[in-house]
C-alpha positions in Angstrom: 0.0 0.1 0.0 0.9 3.6 -0.7 0.1 6.3 2.0 -3.1 8.4 1.2 -3.4 11.6 2.9 -6.8 12.9 4.0 -7.4 16.8 4.5 -10.5 17.1 6.8 -11.7 20.6 6.9 -14.1 21.5 9.9 -15.7 24.5 11.7 -18.1 24.1 14.9 -19.5 20.8 13.9 -18.1 18.2 16.1 -20.9 15.6 15.6 -20.5 15.8 11.9 -16.8 15.6 12.4 -17.0 12.6 14.4 -19.1 11.1 11.7 -16.7 11.8 8.9 -13.7 10.4 11.0 -15.7 7.2 11.8 -16.2 6.6 8.2 -12.5 7.1 7.4 -11.6 4.7 10.1 -13.9 2.1 8.5 -12.1 2.2 5.2 -10.9 -1.2 3.6 -7.7 0.7 2.7 -5.8 1.2 6.0 -2.7 2.9 4.9 -3.7 6.6 5.5 -3.2 9.6 7.6 -5.4 12.5 8.1 -5.0 16.2 9.3 -8.0 17.8 10.8 -7.8 21.5 9.9 -9.9 23.3 12.4 -11.1 26.9 11.5 -12.9 27.5 14.7 -11.3 29.8 17.4 -13.1 27.3 20.2 -11.2 24.1 18.8 -14.1 22.0 19.3 -12.4 19.4 16.8 -9.8 18.8 19.4 -11.8 16.6 21.6 -13.4 14.8 18.7 -9.7 13.8 17.5 -8.5 12.9 20.8 -11.4 10.7 21.6 -10.4 8.5 18.5 -7.0 8.2 19.9 -5.7 7.0 16.5 -2.1 7.8 15.7 -3.0 8.3 12.0 -5.2 11.3 12.9 -3.4 14.8 13.3 -5.1 17.9 14.7 -4.0 21.2 13.0 -6.0 24.3 14.5 -5.5 27.4 12.2 -3.8 30.3 14.2 -6.9 32.6 13.2 -10.1 32.1 11.5 -9.6 31.6 7.7 -13.3 31.3 6.7 -14.6 28.2 4.9 -13.4 28.9 1.5 -9.8 29.8 2.7 -9.6 27.0 4.8 -10.8 24.6 2.0 -8.5 26.0 -0.5 -5.6 25.2 1.7 -6.7 21.7 2.0 -6.4 21.5 -1.9 -2.6 21.8 -2.1 -1.8 19.6 -4.9 1.6 18.2 -3.5 1.8 16.2 -0.3 1.4 17.6 2.9 2.2 14.5 5.1 4.3 12.5 2.5 1.3 10.8 1.0 1.0 9.5 -2.5 -2.5 9.9 -2.8 -4.6 12.6 -1.4 -8.2 14.2 -1.1 -10.3 16.5 0.8 -13.1 15.4 3.3 -15.3 18.3 4.6 -16.9 17.7 7.9 -20.5 17.4 6.8 -19.6 14.9 4.2 -18.7 11.2 4.8 -17.3 8.1 3.0 -18.6 4.5 2.2 -15.8 2.0 3.1 -14.2 1.2 -0.2 -13.7 4.9 -1.2 -10.1 5.0 -0.8 -9.4 1.5 -2.1 -11.4 1.9 -5.2 -10.1 5.3 -6.0 -6.6 4.0 -5.8 -7.3 1.2 -7.9 -8.9 3.5 -10.4 -5.9 5.8 -10.6 -3.5 2.9 -11.1 -5.8 0.9 -13.6 -6.3 3.9 -15.8 -2.9 5.5 -15.3 -4.2 8.9 -14.4 -3.3 11.3 -11.8 -6.8 12.5 -11.3 -9.9 10.5 -10.4 -13.4 12.2 -9.8 -15.8 9.9 -7.8 -19.4 10.3 -8.1 -21.2 11.4 -4.7 -24.5 10.5 -3.4 -26.7 13.4 -2.3 -28.3 13.5 0.9 -30.2 15.8 3.3 -29.3 16.4 6.8 -32.4 16.9 8.9 -32.3 16.4 12.6 -29.3 14.2 12.8 -30.6 12.0 10.0 -29.2 11.4 6.9 -32.1 11.3 4.0 -31.3 9.8 0.5 -32.7 11.5 -2.5 -31.8 9.2 -5.0 -29.6 11.5 -6.8 -26.0 12.0 -7.3 -23.7 15.1 -7.7 -22.5 14.3 -11.2 -24.4 11.3 -12.7 -26.4 13.7 -14.8 -23.6 15.1 -16.8 -20.7 12.4 -16.6 -20.6 8.5 -17.4 -17.7 6.3 -16.3 -14.7 7.0 -18.6 -11.8 9.5 -19.3 -12.2 12.9 -19.8 -10.0 15.5 -21.3 -9.9 19.1 -19.6 -11.8 20.4 -22.5 -14.7 17.9 -22.1 -14.7 18.7 -18.3 -14.9 22.5 -19.0 -17.7 21.9 -21.1 -19.9 20.5 -18.2 -19.5 23.9 -16.7 -22.9 25.0 -18.5 -24.7 22.5 -16.4 -22.9 22.3 -13.0 -19.7 23.4 -11.0 -17.4 20.9 -13.1 -15.5 18.9 -10.8 -16.8 18.3 -7.2 -14.6 19.2 -4.0 -15.7 16.0 -2.3 -15.2 13.9 -5.1 -11.7 14.5 -6.3 -8.8 12.1 -5.6 -5.4 12.6 -6.8 -1.8 11.4 -7.0 0.6 14.1 -5.2 3.5 12.6 -7.1 2.2 12.9 -10.6 -0.4 15.7 -10.7 0.0 18.5 -13.0 -2.9 20.7 -12.1 -2.8 23.5 -9.4 -6.0 22.7 -7.3 -5.7 25.9 -5.2 -7.4 28.9 -6.7 -6.3 31.5 -4.2 -8.1 33.8 -1.8 -9.7 36.1 -4.3 -12.3 33.5 -5.0 -14.8 33.7 -1.8 -17.6 31.2 -2.7 -17.3 27.5 -2.7 -19.3 27.2 -5.8 -17.0 29.5 -7.7 -14.1 27.6 -6.1 -15.2 24.5 -8.0 -15.6 26.4 -11.1 -12.2 27.9 -11.0 -10.6 24.7 -9.8 -12.4 22.9 -12.9 -10.6 25.6 -15.2 -7.1 24.9 -13.6 -7.3 21.2 -14.5 -4.3 20.4 -17.1 -4.5 16.7 -17.5 -7.2 13.9 -18.3 -9.1 12.7 -15.2 -11.2 9.4 -14.9 -14.9 9.6 -13.6 -16.1 6.7 -11.7 -20.0 6.8 -11.6 -20.2 4.6 -8.6 -21.0 7.0 -5.6 -18.9 6.0 -2.8 -18.9 9.4 -0.8 -21.9 11.5 0.4 -22.4 15.3 -0.3 -24.7 16.8 2.4 -27.4 19.3 2.0 -29.2 20.8 4.8 -32.9 21.4 5.3 -33.5 25.2 5.9 -35.9 26.1 8.4 -38.2 28.1 6.2 -38.3 25.2 3.4 -39.8 21.7 3.3 -37.4 19.2 2.5 -39.1 18.6 -1.1 -38.7 22.3 -2.2 -35.1 22.1 -1.1 -34.6 18.9 -2.9 -35.8 20.7 -5.9 -33.5 23.7 -5.2 -30.4 21.6 -5.3 -31.0 20.7 -9.1 -32.4 24.1 -9.9 -29.6 25.2 -12.5 -29.4 28.0 -13.7 -31.1 29.5 -10.4 -27.7 29.8 -8.9 -26.6 31.5 -11.9 -24.6 34.9 -11.0 -22.3 37.2 -12.4 -19.2 35.3 -11.7 -20.5 32.4 -13.7 -21.5 34.6 -16.4 -18.0 36.0 -16.5 -16.4 32.7 -16.7 -18.9 31.2 -19.2 -18.3 34.2 -21.5 -14.7 33.7 -21.4 -15.0 30.2 -22.1 -17.0 30.6 -25.4 -14.5 33.4 -26.4 -11.6 31.2 -25.9 -13.1 27.9 -27.4 -15.8 29.1 -29.6 -18.4 26.8 -31.1 -16.6 23.4 -30.5 -17.3 23.8 -26.6 -20.9 24.5 -27.3 -21.0 21.4 -29.4 -19.8 19.2 -26.7 -22.3 20.7 -24.3 -24.9 20.1 -26.6 -24.0 16.5 -26.7 -24.4 16.2 -23.0 -27.6 18.2 -23.3 -29.1 16.0 -25.9 -29.7 13.0 -23.2 -32.5 15.1 -21.5 -34.7 18.1 -22.2 -34.2 19.7 -18.9 -30.4 19.8 -19.8 -31.3 21.0 -23.2 -33.3 24.1 -21.7 -30.4 24.8 -19.2 -27.9 24.9 -21.9 -30.1 27.4 -24.1 -30.6 29.5 -21.2 -27.0 29.7 -20.2 -26.0 30.5 -23.9 -28.6 33.4 -23.7 -27.2 34.5 -20.4 -23.9 35.0 -22.2 -25.5 36.2 -25.3 -24.2 33.5 -27.5 -26.9 33.4 -30.7 -24.7 31.0 -33.1 -27.0 28.0 -31.7 -30.3 26.4 -33.0 -32.7 27.3 -30.1 -35.5 24.8 -29.8 -36.8 25.0 -26.5 -36.8 28.8 -25.1 -39.4 30.7 -26.7 -38.5 33.8 -28.9 -39.9 36.3 -26.4 -38.2 34.7 -23.6 -34.9 34.8 -25.7 -35.2 38.5 -26.0 -36.0 39.1 -22.3 -33.0 36.9 -21.2 -30.6 38.8 -23.7 -31.8 42.3 -22.5 -31.7 41.3 -18.7 -28.1 39.7 -19.0 -26.8 42.7 -21.1 -27.5 45.1 -18.2 -26.3 42.5 -15.7 -23.0 42.3 -17.7 -22.9 46.0 -17.4 -23.5 46.2 -13.5 -21.2 43.3 -13.1 -18.1 44.9 -14.9 -16.3 46.4 -12.0 -16.8 43.3 -9.7 -15.5 40.7 -12.1 -12.6 42.9 -13.3 -10.8 42.1 -10.0 -11.2 38.5 -10.6 -8.3 36.4 -11.9 -8.8 34.8 -15.4 -7.9 31.1 -15.4 -4.9 30.5 -17.8 -6.8 28.3 -20.2 -9.0 31.5 -20.7 -6.4 33.9 -21.0 -6.1 35.4 -24.9 
């Protein structure tokens, strides 16, 4: 076995942290070390780690509060932190199934890749109960197989691209820089930027061996939250618009063609793609699902949105694949 290092980010959620570590200890692959990156000034995670009394788990409180996204970005250092050949990030609210590490190591070796993206099961957390939704984080847009960076970029029209909780890599071979920097202050945007920094093929494994957790908001019924988890482009915003515009400017119609192939499998994805193209004012496409009047309204709305966003997005870095 080669050492796998696990970077666990946590903040004021000791019960969830305990669950995450429990699932790590139950891994069939036993050659691992974990570092718990606690961003809480009260250091609630220290007691949790001490209670496990496992020499493979190290506790590292941050000297000062970094905030969720900076703590997470620190955990995505591509190179080894503890001498591990393999690495992944485990957020405290997520957890693993027993063969997560073993099968990801096997996939990396079998397909000779430095990057594996594992599908995640989506569950809702309500009153300490993890509720299955019968959905996965990437199963709508990926199938088991090898993907070039270009093919992964094309999925940004539908989702964040790669998923933080599903990414698994070899620290000794990876070419991509998985850290996106402190200027990116939203976890959703981090995943988009991280996707655009991928420099090598990745292998997607459709079997979900880890769980992404959503939380029931007090003012919402569980069913309405379930719907909101898949309501792209409801989460659309100026940063996403900025990056998709850059993506089309750089790659042109070929990347739209790849996205159209993904969209051809479901009418919901076809509608999402059409709306996204209108959001970035791309008209070299045969629109079939969005009515003409709605197209005009979307074009007008997003023209004014882009004007309002210019000052903000001007401060954002442009990922190197999108630079002229």
